[in-house]
C-alpha positions as CSV (number, residue, x, y, z in Angstrom):
1,M,-26.4,57.0,-75.6
2,S,-24.9,58.6,-78.7
3,K,-23.9,56.5,-81.7
4,S,-20.2,57.2,-81.2
5,T,-20.4,56.0,-77.6
6,L,-22.1,52.7,-78.7
7,T,-19.4,52.2,-81.3
8,A,-16.6,52.7,-78.7
9,V,-18.2,50.2,-76.3
10,F,-18.6,47.6,-79.1
11,I,-15.0,47.9,-80.1
12,A,-13.8,47.6,-76.5
13,F,-16.0,44.4,-76.1
14,L,-14.4,42.9,-79.2
15,L,-10.9,43.6,-78.0
16,T,-11.6,42.1,-74.6
17,S,-13.1,39.0,-76.1
18,S,-10.2,38.3,-78.5
19,G,-7.7,38.5,-75.7
20,A,-9.5,36.2,-73.3
21,K,-8.2,32.8,-72.3
22,P,-11.3,30.9,-71.3
23,N,-10.8,27.8,-69.2
24,G,-7.0,28.3,-69.4
25,K,-6.8,26.4,-72.7
26,N,-4.1,28.6,-74.0
27,K,-1.8,28.1,-71.1
28,K,1.5,26.4,-71.8
29,Q,1.3,22.6,-71.2
30,K,3.5,21.5,-68.2
31,Q,5.9,18.6,-68.7
32,V,5.1,15.8,-66.2
33,V,8.3,13.9,-65.4
34,P,7.8,10.3,-64.1
35,A,10.1,9.2,-61.3
36,I,12.2,6.0,-61.4
37,E,14.3,4.0,-59.0
38,C,18.1,3.7,-59.1
39,E,18.0,0.1,-60.4
40,M,15.7,0.9,-63.4
41,R,17.4,-0.3,-66.6
42,A,16.8,1.4,-70.0
43,G,15.8,-1.9,-71.6
44,K,12.8,-2.3,-69.2
45,I,11.1,0.8,-70.7
46,N,9.5,0.3,-74.1
47,L,9.8,3.8,-75.5
48,P,12.3,5.2,-78.1
49,E,12.8,8.5,-76.2
50,F,11.6,9.6,-72.8
51,I,12.4,11.8,-69.8
52,V,12.6,10.5,-66.2
53,K,13.6,11.8,-62.8
54,C,16.3,9.9,-60.8
55,P,16.4,9.9,-57.0
56,G,19.4,10.8,-54.9
57,N,22.3,8.5,-53.8
58,C,22.1,6.1,-56.7
59,K,25.9,5.9,-56.8
60,E,25.8,4.1,-53.4
61,T,23.6,1.4,-54.8
62,K,26.4,0.3,-57.2
63,E,23.9,-0.6,-59.9
64,K,25.9,-1.7,-62.9
65,V,26.6,0.4,-66.0
66,Y,28.0,-1.0,-69.2
67,G,29.8,1.4,-71.7
68,T,30.9,5.0,-71.9
69,G,28.9,7.7,-73.6
70,V,26.7,5.1,-75.2
71,F,25.5,2.4,-72.8
72,A,24.0,-1.1,-73.2
73,S,20.3,-1.2,-72.4
74,I,21.0,-3.5,-69.4
75,S,22.6,-0.5,-67.6
76,S,21.1,1.5,-64.8
77,I,19.7,4.8,-66.3
78,C,20.6,6.9,-63.2
79,N,24.1,5.6,-62.7
80,A,24.7,6.0,-66.5
81,A,23.6,9.6,-66.1
82,I,26.0,10.1,-63.2
83,H,28.8,8.5,-65.1
84,S,28.2,10.8,-68.1
85,G,28.0,13.9,-65.8
86,V,24.4,14.6,-66.8
87,I,23.3,14.6,-63.1
88,T,25.1,14.4,-59.8
89,N,24.6,11.9,-57.0
90,S,21.8,14.1,-55.7
91,G,19.6,13.0,-58.6
92,G,17.7,15.0,-61.3
93,K,16.0,14.8,-64.6
94,V,17.4,12.8,-67.5
95,I,16.4,12.4,-71.2
96,V,17.0,8.9,-72.5
97,M,17.3,8.2,-76.2
98,K,17.4,4.6,-77.4
99,M,19.5,3.5,-80.4
100,A,20.8,0.3,-82.0
101,G,23.1,-2.1,-80.2
102,Q,26.9,-2.1,-80.5
103,A,29.6,-4.7,-81.1
104,I,31.4,-3.6,-77.9
105,Y,30.9,-1.3,-74.9
106,K,34.1,-0.1,-73.3
107,G,34.1,0.5,-69.6
108,S,35.7,3.5,-67.8
109,F,35.7,5.4,-64.5
110,A,34.0,8.8,-64.3
111,N,32.3,10.9,-61.7
112,G,32.6,8.2,-59.1
113,V,30.9,5.5,-61.2
114,R,32.8,2.5,-62.6
115,S,31.3,1.3,-65.9
116,L,32.1,-2.2,-67.2
117,S,33.0,-3.5,-70.6
118,L,30.5,-5.7,-72.4
119,P,30.5,-7.4,-75.8
120,N,27.7,-7.2,-78.4
121,W,24.5,-6.0,-76.8
122,R,21.3,-5.7,-78.9
123,E,20.2,-2.2,-77.8
124,S,21.9,1.0,-76.6
125,F,20.9,4.3,-75.1
126,S,22.4,7.7,-74.5
127,V,21.5,10.2,-71.7
128,S,21.3,14.0,-71.8
129,V,20.3,16.8,-69.4
130,G,16.6,16.7,-68.7
131,K,15.6,20.0,-70.3
132,P,13.2,19.3,-73.2
133,K,13.5,21.5,-76.3
134,K,10.9,24.2,-76.7
135,G,7.6,22.7,-77.7
136,V,8.7,19.0,-77.1
137,I,6.5,17.1,-74.6
138,Y,7.7,13.6,-73.6
139,P,5.3,10.9,-72.4
140,S,4.1,11.5,-68.8
141,T,3.8,7.8,-68.2
142,L,6.3,5.0,-69.0
143,V,5.5,1.8,-71.0
144,F,7.3,-1.2,-69.5
145,V,8.4,-4.4,-71.1
146,H,6.5,-7.3,-69.5
147,S,9.0,-9.5,-67.6
148,R,7.2,-12.6,-66.4
149,P,5.4,-15.4,-68.2
150,T,2.4,-17.2,-66.8
151,I,2.0,-20.8,-65.5
152,V,-1.2,-22.3,-66.9
153,K,-2.8,-25.6,-65.7
154,T,-3.9,-28.0,-68.4
155,G,-5.8,-31.0,-67.4
156,E,-4.7,-33.0,-64.4
157,T,-1.0,-32.3,-64.9
158,K,0.7,-28.9,-64.6
159,D,2.5,-27.7,-67.7
160,L,5.1,-24.9,-67.9
161,S,3.7,-22.8,-70.7
162,Y,4.3,-19.3,-72.0
163,S,1.4,-16.9,-72.3
164,T,0.8,-13.5,-73.9
165,V,-1.5,-11.4,-71.9
166,S,-3.0,-8.1,-73.0
167,P,-1.7,-5.2,-71.0
168,V,-5.2,-3.9,-70.7
169,T,-5.7,-5.9,-67.5
170,E,-2.1,-6.7,-66.5
171,A,0.1,-4.0,-65.0
172,P,3.9,-4.3,-65.1
173,E,5.5,-5.8,-62.0
174,A,7.7,-4.1,-59.4
175,E,7.7,-0.7,-61.0
176,P,7.3,2.7,-59.3
177,S,3.7,3.6,-58.7
178,T,4.2,6.9,-60.5
179,T,5.1,5.3,-63.7
180,T,2.4,2.8,-64.5
181,A,1.9,1.6,-68.1
182,P,-1.0,3.3,-69.9
183,P,-3.8,1.1,-71.3
184,T,-3.3,-0.1,-74.8
185,T,-5.9,0.5,-77.5
186,T,-5.2,-2.9,-79.2
187,P,-8.2,-5.2,-78.5
188,V,-7.9,-8.8,-77.5
189,T,-10.1,-10.6,-80.0
190,T,-11.3,-14.1,-80.8
191,P,-12.6,-15.5,-84.1
192,T,-16.2,-14.9,-83.0
193,S,-15.9,-11.6,-81.2
194,T,-15.0,-8.1,-82.2
195,A,-15.8,-6.5,-78.9
196,P,-13.6,-3.5,-77.8
197,P,-11.1,-3.9,-75.0
198,T,-12.4,-3.6,-71.5
199,T,-10.8,-2.4,-68.3
200,T,-12.9,-4.4,-65.9
201,S,-11.5,-6.9,-63.5
202,A,-12.5,-9.9,-65.6
203,K,-9.9,-12.6,-66.1
204,P,-7.8,-11.7,-69.2
205,R,-7.8,-14.0,-72.2
206,V,-4.4,-15.7,-72.8
207,T,-2.7,-17.3,-75.7
208,V,-0.7,-20.4,-74.7
209,H,2.5,-21.3,-76.4
210,K,3.7,-24.7,-75.5
211,V,7.5,-25.2,-75.3
212,R,7.5,-28.5,-77.2
213,E,5.1,-31.2,-78.1
214,A,5.3,-34.5,-76.1
215,G,7.7,-36.9,-77.5
216,S,9.9,-34.4,-79.3
217,S,13.4,-33.7,-78.1
218,H,16.3,-31.3,-78.4
219,P,18.5,-32.1,-81.5
220,Y,21.6,-32.3,-79.2
221,F,20.0,-35.1,-77.1
222,S,18.7,-36.8,-80.3
223,S,22.1,-37.0,-81.9
224,V,23.8,-38.2,-78.7
225,A,21.0,-40.7,-78.1
226,R,21.3,-42.1,-81.6
227,Q,25.1,-42.6,-81.1
228,S,24.6,-44.3,-77.7
229,Q,21.7,-46.5,-79.0
230,S,23.9,-47.8,-81.9
231,A,26.7,-48.5,-79.5
232,Q,24.8,-50.1,-76.7
233,G,21.5,-51.2,-78.2
234,K,19.4,-49.2,-75.7
235,G,16.1,-47.6,-76.2
236,P,15.5,-43.8,-76.6
237,T,14.6,-43.3,-72.9
238,Q,17.7,-45.2,-71.7
239,A,20.4,-44.2,-74.2
240,F,21.7,-40.9,-72.8
241,R,23.4,-40.6,-69.5
242,G,25.7,-37.9,-70.5
243,S,27.4,-35.2,-68.5
244,S,26.0,-32.1,-70.3
245,V,24.4,-29.5,-68.1
246,Y,21.4,-29.7,-70.4
247,A,20.5,-32.8,-68.5
248,N,19.7,-30.5,-65.5
249,R,17.0,-28.6,-67.3
250,F,13.7,-30.5,-67.8
251,L,10.0,-30.0,-67.7
252,P,8.1,-32.2,-65.3
253,R,7.1,-35.7,-66.3
254,T,4.1,-35.6,-68.6
255,N,1.3,-38.0,-68.9
256,T,3.2,-39.7,-71.8
257,G,5.9,-40.7,-69.4
258,V,8.6,-38.9,-71.4
259,H,11.0,-36.2,-70.0
260,R,11.0,-33.1,-72.2
261,P,13.9,-30.7,-72.2
262,D,13.4,-27.0,-71.6
263,M,13.9,-25.4,-75.0
264,S,13.8,-21.8,-73.7
265,S,17.6,-21.6,-73.9
266,T,17.7,-22.6,-77.6
267,I,14.9,-20.6,-79.1
268,R,16.9,-17.6,-80.3
269,R,19.3,-19.4,-82.6
270,Q,18.4,-23.0,-83.5
271,P,21.2,-24.8,-85.3
272,H,19.0,-27.7,-86.2
273,V,15.9,-27.6,-88.4
274,P,13.5,-30.4,-87.5
275,S,11.6,-32.3,-90.1
276,A,8.2,-31.1,-91.4
277,S,6.4,-33.6,-89.2
278,A,8.1,-32.4,-86.0
279,R,8.0,-28.7,-86.8
280,E,5.7,-26.6,-84.7
281,P,3.4,-23.9,-86.1
282,E,5.0,-20.4,-86.0
283,D,2.2,-19.1,-83.6
284,R,3.0,-21.9,-81.1
285,K,6.7,-21.0,-80.5
286,P,7.8,-19.5,-77.2
287,P,8.5,-15.8,-77.0
288,P,12.1,-15.1,-78.3
289,E,13.3,-13.2,-75.2
290,T,12.9,-16.0,-72.7
291,S,15.9,-17.1,-70.6
292,P,16.2,-20.5,-69.1
293,S,15.4,-21.5,-65.6
294,R,18.4,-22.8,-63.8
295,E,16.7,-24.5,-60.9
296,A,17.3,-28.2,-60.3
297,P,16.1,-30.8,-57.7
298,A,18.1,-30.5,-54.5
299,E,19.5,-34.1,-54.7
300,S,20.4,-33.9,-58.4
301,N,23.9,-33.1,-59.5
302,P,24.3,-32.2,-63.2
303,F,28.0,-33.1,-63.1
304,E,27.5,-36.6,-61.8
305,S,24.1,-38.1,-62.5
306,G,23.0,-37.2,-66.1
307,F,19.2,-36.9,-66.0
308,P,17.9,-35.6,-62.7
309,N,15.2,-37.6,-61.0
310,T,12.0,-35.5,-61.0
311,R,9.9,-38.0,-59.1
312,G,8.6,-36.7,-55.8
313,H,9.0,-33.1,-56.8
314,D,6.3,-30.5,-57.4
315,S,5.8,-30.4,-61.1
316,T,5.0,-26.7,-61.1
317,A,8.5,-25.6,-61.7
318,R,9.0,-21.8,-61.6
319,A,8.5,-20.3,-65.0
320,P,11.7,-18.8,-66.5
321,E,11.8,-15.0,-66.4
322,I,11.7,-13.0,-69.6
323,S,14.4,-10.4,-69.3
324,D,16.7,-8.3,-71.5
325,R,19.7,-10.5,-70.6
326,T,21.3,-13.2,-72.7
327,H,21.8,-16.6,-71.1
328,G,24.6,-17.8,-68.8
329,D,25.1,-19.3,-65.4
330,P,25.7,-16.3,-63.1
331,T,27.4,-18.7,-60.6
332,C,30.1,-19.4,-63.3
333,K,31.3,-16.0,-64.3
334,V,34.7,-16.6,-66.0
335,D,36.4,-15.4,-69.2
336,I,37.8,-18.7,-70.5
337,A,40.2,-19.4,-73.5
338,F,40.6,-22.9,-74.8
339,L,44.0,-23.6,-76.4
340,M,43.3,-26.6,-78.8
341,D,46.1,-28.7,-80.2
342,G,46.2,-28.4,-83.9
343,S,49.6,-30.0,-84.5
344,W,50.1,-32.8,-87.1
345,S,50.8,-35.4,-84.4
346,I,47.1,-35.3,-83.3
347,G,45.7,-36.6,-86.5
348,K,42.3,-35.8,-88.1
349,R,40.3,-38.3,-86.1
350,R,41.6,-37.1,-82.7
351,F,41.2,-33.5,-83.8
352,K,37.5,-34.2,-84.4
353,I,37.3,-35.8,-80.9
354,Q,38.8,-32.6,-79.5
355,K,36.2,-30.4,-81.2
356,D,33.4,-32.6,-80.0
357,F,34.8,-32.3,-76.4
358,L,34.9,-28.5,-76.7
359,V,31.3,-28.5,-78.0
360,E,30.2,-30.5,-74.9
361,V,32.1,-28.1,-72.6
362,S,30.5,-25.1,-74.2
363,Q,27.0,-26.6,-73.5
364,A,27.9,-27.4,-70.0
365,L,29.2,-23.9,-69.3
366,N,26.0,-22.4,-70.7
367,V,27.8,-19.5,-72.4
368,G,26.3,-16.0,-71.8
369,V,27.3,-12.5,-70.7
370,E,25.8,-13.2,-67.3
371,G,28.0,-16.2,-66.8
372,A,30.9,-17.8,-68.7
373,M,32.3,-16.2,-71.9
374,M,34.4,-18.5,-74.2
375,G,37.0,-18.1,-76.9
376,I,39.2,-20.6,-78.7
377,I,42.8,-20.4,-79.9
378,Q,44.3,-23.1,-82.1
379,Y,48.1,-23.6,-81.8
380,G,50.7,-25.5,-83.9
381,D,53.8,-23.7,-85.0
382,D,52.0,-20.5,-84.2
383,A,48.8,-19.6,-82.4
384,V,45.7,-18.1,-84.0
385,T,42.4,-17.0,-82.5
386,E,39.5,-19.0,-83.9
387,F,37.0,-16.7,-82.1
388,S,37.3,-14.2,-79.3
389,L,35.4,-13.8,-76.0
390,K,33.1,-11.2,-77.4
391,Q,32.2,-13.0,-80.6
392,F,29.4,-15.3,-79.3
393,S,27.1,-14.8,-76.4
394,S,25.3,-18.2,-76.2
395,S,26.3,-21.9,-76.3
396,N,24.1,-22.4,-79.4
397,D,26.3,-19.9,-81.4
398,V,29.5,-21.5,-80.1
399,K,28.6,-25.0,-81.3
400,P,28.6,-24.4,-85.1
401,A,31.6,-22.1,-84.8
402,I,33.6,-25.0,-83.3
403,S,32.5,-27.4,-85.9
404,K,33.9,-25.2,-88.6
405,I,37.4,-25.1,-87.2
406,V,40.0,-26.6,-89.6
407,Q,43.2,-28.2,-88.3
408,K,46.2,-26.0,-89.0
409,G,49.1,-28.5,-88.4
410,G,52.6,-27.8,-87.3
411,L,54.5,-28.6,-84.1
412,S,53.0,-28.4,-80.6
413,H,54.3,-25.0,-79.4
414,V,52.4,-24.6,-76.1
415,G,54.8,-22.0,-74.7
416,K,54.4,-19.9,-77.8
417,A,50.6,-20.2,-77.5
418,L,50.6,-19.1,-73.8
419,S,52.7,-16.1,-74.7
420,Y,50.1,-15.3,-77.4
421,I,47.1,-15.3,-75.1
422,N,49.0,-13.3,-72.5
423,K,49.8,-10.5,-74.9
424,H,46.8,-10.5,-77.3
425,F,43.7,-12.5,-76.1
426,F,42.6,-11.2,-72.7
427,S,42.0,-7.5,-73.5
428,D,39.0,-5.2,-73.4
429,A,38.9,-5.1,-77.2
430,N,38.5,-8.9,-77.3
431,G,35.7,-8.9,-74.7
432,N,37.6,-9.3,-71.4
433,R,35.1,-8.1,-68.8
434,G,37.5,-7.3,-66.0
435,G,35.4,-8.5,-63.1
436,A,35.5,-12.1,-64.2
437,P,38.6,-14.4,-63.6
438,N,40.7,-15.2,-66.7
439,V,41.1,-18.9,-67.4
440,A,43.2,-20.7,-70.0
441,V,42.6,-24.4,-70.6
442,V,45.4,-26.0,-72.6
443,L,44.7,-29.3,-74.4
444,V,47.9,-31.2,-75.2
445,D,48.4,-34.3,-77.3
446,G,51.4,-36.0,-75.6
447,W,53.8,-33.2,-74.7
448,P,54.8,-29.7,-75.9
449,T,57.6,-29.2,-78.4
450,D,58.9,-26.0,-76.7
451,R,59.3,-24.8,-73.2
452,V,56.3,-23.6,-71.2
453,E,57.7,-22.5,-67.8
454,E,58.6,-18.9,-68.5
455,A,55.6,-18.2,-70.7
456,S,53.3,-19.7,-68.0
457,R,54.9,-17.6,-65.3
458,L,54.3,-14.4,-67.2
459,A,50.7,-15.5,-67.9
460,R,50.1,-16.2,-64.2
461,E,51.6,-12.8,-63.2
462,S,49.0,-11.3,-65.6
463,G,46.3,-13.1,-63.6
464,I,45.6,-16.0,-66.0
465,N,44.6,-19.3,-64.4
466,I,46.2,-22.1,-66.5
467,F,44.6,-25.5,-66.6
468,F,46.2,-28.4,-68.5
469,V,44.3,-31.3,-70.0
470,T,47.0,-33.8,-71.2
471,I,46.0,-36.8,-73.3
472,E,48.1,-39.8,-73.8
473,G,51.4,-38.6,-72.4
474,P,54.8,-39.9,-73.5
475,D,55.7,-43.5,-72.7
476,E,59.0,-44.6,-71.0
477,N,60.9,-44.7,-74.4
478,E,59.6,-41.2,-75.4
479,K,60.3,-39.4,-72.2
480,Q,63.9,-38.8,-73.1
481,N,62.8,-36.7,-76.0
482,V,60.6,-34.4,-73.9
483,V,61.8,-30.8,-74.1
484,E,60.7,-29.9,-70.5
485,P,60.0,-32.8,-68.1
486,N,57.2,-32.1,-65.6
487,F,56.0,-29.2,-67.7
488,V,52.6,-29.2,-66.1
489,D,53.9,-28.7,-62.6
490,K,56.1,-25.8,-64.0
491,A,53.1,-24.2,-65.8
492,V,50.4,-24.3,-63.1
493,C,50.3,-22.0,-60.1
494,R,49.5,-24.9,-57.6
495,T,50.8,-28.4,-58.0
496,N,47.9,-30.0,-56.0
497,G,46.2,-31.6,-59.0
498,F,43.4,-29.0,-59.2
499,Y,44.8,-27.4,-62.3
500,S,45.7,-30.6,-64.2
501,L,43.6,-33.4,-65.7
502,P,45.7,-36.2,-67.2
503,I,43.6,-38.3,-69.6
504,T,44.8,-41.8,-70.5
505,S,43.3,-41.9,-74.0
506,W,41.4,-39.7,-76.5
507,F,38.4,-42.0,-76.1
508,A,38.2,-41.2,-72.4
509,L,38.3,-37.4,-73.0
510,R,34.6,-37.0,-72.8
511,K,34.7,-38.1,-69.1
512,A,36.7,-34.9,-68.4
513,V,33.9,-32.5,-69.4
514,Q,32.2,-32.2,-66.0
515,P,35.4,-32.4,-63.8
516,L,36.8,-29.6,-65.9
517,V,33.7,-27.4,-65.8
518,K,33.4,-27.8,-62.0
519,R,37.0,-26.6,-61.6
520,V,36.9,-23.6,-63.9
521,C,33.7,-22.5,-62.4
522,D,35.0,-22.8,-58.8
523,T,36.0,-19.1,-58.7
524,D,36.9,-19.4,-55.0
525,R,39.8,-21.7,-55.9
526,L,41.1,-19.8,-58.9
527,M,44.2,-18.7,-56.9
528,C,46.1,-17.6,-60.0
529,S,43.5,-15.1,-60.9
530,K,44.6,-11.5,-60.7
531,T,42.4,-10.6,-57.7
532,C,42.4,-8.0,-55.1
533,L,44.5,-10.2,-52.8
534,N,47.3,-11.1,-55.2
535,A,47.7,-8.4,-57.7
536,N,49.3,-5.5,-55.8
537,D,52.5,-3.7,-54.8
538,I,51.6,-2.2,-51.4
539,A,53.7,0.4,-49.7
540,F,53.1,1.3,-46.1
541,V,54.5,4.8,-45.2
542,I,54.6,4.9,-41.4
543,D,55.0,7.9,-39.1
544,G,57.8,7.3,-36.7
545,S,57.8,10.8,-35.1
546,S,58.3,11.5,-31.4
547,S,54.5,12.1,-30.8
548,V,53.7,8.5,-31.6
549,G,55.7,6.8,-28.8
550,T,57.1,3.3,-28.6
551,G,53.8,1.6,-27.5
552,N,51.7,3.2,-30.1
553,F,54.3,2.4,-32.8
554,R,54.0,-1.3,-31.9
555,T,50.2,-0.9,-32.3
556,V,50.7,0.5,-35.8
557,L,53.0,-2.4,-36.7
558,Q,50.4,-4.8,-35.5
559,F,47.9,-3.1,-37.8
560,V,50.2,-3.3,-40.8
561,A,50.8,-7.1,-40.0
562,N,47.0,-7.7,-39.8
563,V,46.4,-6.0,-43.2
564,T,49.2,-7.8,-45.0
565,R,48.1,-11.2,-43.5
566,E,45.0,-11.0,-45.7
567,F,46.9,-10.9,-49.0
568,E,48.6,-13.7,-51.0
569,I,52.3,-12.9,-50.6
570,S,54.9,-14.0,-53.2
571,D,56.9,-12.4,-56.0
572,T,54.1,-13.2,-58.4
573,D,51.3,-12.3,-56.0
574,T,51.2,-9.3,-53.7
575,R,54.4,-7.7,-52.6
576,V,54.9,-5.4,-49.6
577,G,57.4,-2.6,-48.9
578,I,57.6,-0.3,-45.9
579,V,59.0,3.2,-45.4
580,Q,59.3,4.8,-41.9
581,Y,59.7,8.5,-41.7
582,T,60.4,11.4,-39.3
583,Y,62.2,14.5,-40.7
584,E,64.1,11.9,-42.6
585,Q,63.1,8.6,-44.3
586,R,64.2,5.0,-44.0
587,L,63.4,2.1,-46.3
588,E,62.7,-0.8,-43.9
589,F,62.4,-3.2,-46.8
590,A,61.6,-3.1,-50.5
591,F,59.0,-4.9,-52.8
592,G,60.0,-8.6,-53.2
593,Q,62.5,-8.6,-50.4
594,H,60.2,-10.9,-48.4
595,N,58.4,-13.3,-50.7
596,N,56.4,-15.4,-48.3
597,K,54.0,-14.5,-45.6
598,A,55.9,-15.8,-42.6
599,D,59.1,-13.9,-43.6
600,L,57.1,-10.8,-44.2
601,L,55.4,-10.8,-40.8
602,N,58.7,-11.4,-39.0
603,A,60.3,-8.5,-40.9
604,I,57.4,-6.2,-39.8
605,K,57.8,-7.3,-36.2
606,R,61.5,-6.5,-36.3
607,I,61.1,-2.8,-37.4
608,N,62.5,-0.4,-34.7
609,Y,60.9,2.8,-33.7
610,W,62.8,5.8,-34.9
611,S,61.5,9.1,-33.2
612,G,61.8,12.6,-34.6
613,G,59.8,15.2,-36.5
614,T,57.0,14.8,-39.1
615,S,57.7,15.4,-42.8
616,T,55.0,13.4,-44.5
617,G,55.3,15.1,-47.9
618,A,59.0,14.1,-48.2
619,A,58.1,10.6,-47.1
620,I,55.6,10.2,-49.9
621,T,58.2,11.4,-52.5
622,Y,60.7,9.0,-51.0
623,A,58.3,6.0,-51.3
624,A,57.6,6.9,-54.9
625,D,61.4,6.9,-55.7
626,Q,62.4,3.9,-53.7
627,L,59.4,1.6,-54.1
628,F,57.0,2.5,-56.8
629,S,59.8,3.2,-59.4
630,K,60.5,-0.5,-59.1
631,S,56.9,-1.7,-59.2
632,K,55.9,-4.2,-61.8
633,P,53.7,-2.9,-64.6
634,N,51.0,-5.6,-64.1
635,K,50.6,-4.8,-60.3
636,R,48.2,-2.3,-58.8
637,K,50.3,0.3,-56.9
638,I,48.8,1.0,-53.5
639,M,50.2,3.4,-50.8
640,I,48.9,3.5,-47.2
641,V,50.1,6.5,-45.3
642,I,49.7,6.3,-41.4
643,T,50.3,9.5,-39.4
644,D,49.4,11.0,-36.1
645,G,49.9,14.7,-36.6
646,R,50.2,17.6,-39.1
647,S,53.2,17.6,-41.4
648,Y,56.0,20.2,-41.2
649,D,56.2,20.2,-45.0
650,D,53.7,20.4,-47.9
651,V,51.9,17.1,-48.7
652,R,49.6,18.3,-51.5
653,A,52.2,18.4,-54.3
654,P,53.9,15.1,-53.5
655,A,50.5,13.4,-53.2
656,L,49.4,14.8,-56.5
657,A,52.6,13.5,-58.1
658,V,52.0,9.9,-57.0
659,H,48.4,10.1,-58.0
660,R,49.4,11.0,-61.5
661,K,51.7,7.9,-61.6
662,G,48.8,5.7,-61.0
663,V,49.3,5.1,-57.3
664,I,46.1,4.5,-55.3
665,A,46.7,6.3,-52.0
666,Y,45.0,5.7,-48.6
667,S,45.5,8.0,-45.6
668,I,44.9,7.0,-42.0
669,G,45.1,9.8,-39.4
670,I,45.2,9.1,-35.7
671,A,44.6,11.5,-32.8
672,W,46.1,14.8,-33.9
673,A,46.3,14.2,-37.6
674,A,45.1,17.1,-39.9
675,Q,41.9,16.3,-41.8
676,D,42.8,18.5,-44.7
677,E,46.1,16.8,-45.2
678,L,44.5,13.4,-45.1
679,E,42.2,14.4,-47.9
680,Y,45.1,15.7,-50.0
681,I,47.0,12.5,-49.6
682,A,44.0,10.2,-50.4
683,T,43.3,9.5,-54.1
684,D,39.5,9.9,-53.6
685,P,38.3,10.9,-50.1
686,D,34.7,10.4,-51.1
687,R,35.3,6.7,-51.8
688,E,36.7,6.0,-48.3
689,H,40.4,6.5,-49.2
690,S,40.7,8.6,-46.1
691,F,40.1,7.4,-42.5
692,F,40.3,9.2,-39.1
693,V,40.9,7.1,-36.0
694,D,40.4,8.7,-32.6
695,E,42.9,6.5,-30.7
696,F,45.7,4.1,-31.7
697,D,44.0,1.2,-29.9
698,N,41.1,1.5,-32.3
699,L,43.2,0.9,-35.4
700,Y,42.3,-2.8,-35.5
701,K,38.7,-1.8,-36.5
702,Y,39.9,-0.4,-39.8
703,V,41.7,-3.6,-41.1
704,S,38.5,-5.0,-42.7
705,K,37.5,-1.5,-44.1
706,I,40.8,-1.2,-45.9
707,I,40.7,-4.7,-47.3
708,N,37.0,-4.4,-48.4
709,N,37.7,-1.0,-50.1
710,I,40.7,-2.4,-52.0
711,C,38.7,-5.4,-53.2
712,N,35.6,-3.5,-54.1
713,E,37.5,-1.1,-56.2
714,F,39.4,-3.9,-57.9
715,N,36.3,-5.9,-58.7
716,S,34.6,-2.9,-60.3
717,Q,37.5,-2.2,-62.6
718,P,37.9,-3.7,-66.1
719,R,41.3,-5.3,-66.7
720,N,43.4,-5.0,-69.8
């Protein structure tokens, strides 16, 4: 072979070698996207930025979302992504970026998802389309926040203790199998060992944090116990039989014979600094993100019995869960405003008793975003907000805030104070959550110096449940000077005694703590609340055309009666109006014309069948002019159109016009109704605003569907 030929072969070999890609090492690395479930919250994933894949149909799960654009970390990632328009309900990839918490998250409705308002969450996140930038590779596995502590046996007794377990041997609970946490490289060491971490099945070493040493007690109990001891001469284990809900949260009896309160709900912000001898080492304190267990023995009643009896119960109480939620009793979800009397007539001593009462109520409510949120207004000549609903998210924060309140003086203008809360207090900006009933508790020393009836009526129409706690009412000689006799009966929405607590003296006020808490937390009895059953102006637009027939028309009226029977009917609750139409329209009766249920049902029964053609579009316009133009601003406007055939006129433009005016429209088509027209009439056909019924006799099946849809939509909306 010639020298030139050898040279050419050598050059070709070099070129071939330089372009080779042995073992595929130069191939572009593929992004692995872990899948999550619809209920996965951003706060559960311990990464600052990551990519995930959401499944389909998350919207139907109704997992909660808090905020708009920027969401609280307690929100569902997938429903937040749907709300933002990043993905559709069919699922898809989402990039999540964590950020600092915000003072308020404002709710809104977008893309079929209702997000809620929330005050002051510690961590936020945003979502974007799951297309990583060039060269960016996100983690292929997710690191989860551990959510459960461990129960550790010590000696013969069982002690509820917190533990920190290395994630080398402990996998996160209840997470998708495709997104398990990777092993950590941080070794678990002891003073005598420096061995590297192992992934064997050996029992992991734990570090135990005891809640509190035997014999120590919560400062709240200590202060009350000292007061009771000095008054009654009782020992420390006998002194307190108080009504605070703290008495319902205890560890089991220890071998010292002393009950120990669960301190998990007071770890984050401790208003009391114990003495040096009672102080625990820093490394023995419970983890700061623990939330309290709310379990109690079946026979104990925290509102009646003080300390629960733990004898005879298994001492291995369930360990409280560690979660990314602040505290609160989820069974008492109310937004509550306390109107405290700051007038000069109350005096400094009784003003202090009033503050002590509010402190005890705040502890019994167990304030938190998952349960009751609390604000205080002080009134005299004028009303002023001491702190709003969003300002504090735990009972421990509320307590020092109440102690700092200074008496403002003036007259006792209760009516003015009620007007103030109606206009300014219960708003999204102040932390009103929308799904929780609004409650106002008015404390009055004696009697008001202005009128309360009109202000109370307007407040009730806005959905505020008004409770009165009256202390030391006027005597017989003073009653002639009362501005408005029987003002309590005029102010509350039910005069059955549920909304009023008359207290004979200031020194008996403490006895009202638990009766009051039980009432404001009984959400089933908060009849004044602006709920789905008493906050509406409902217009029925009924087809009276010839194709319906007399018998079927009576069936339609029975359906209308069955629907209205489910609502609270009055001028301040739900009002009903009815339009019947053919080619023409007839107003059968207007909103407010029949203000009790019996009269309304009789009026429906008396409606006569008309007969004629079918002009549904004109009927919708007529209902807007004759009914909704006179609707009250604080009412939800609901229109239910019932038809059995295609309209002779256009329905799309009239329906769009009422939608723009805030009317929520439902369409019910029977037999020969046109499906496309039903969808035009309905505000949102995808959310069951449109129904098709094959026969008139089957209309009754849709009563509960209509009611449930109205209530579900109402409960998911934040209120202003």
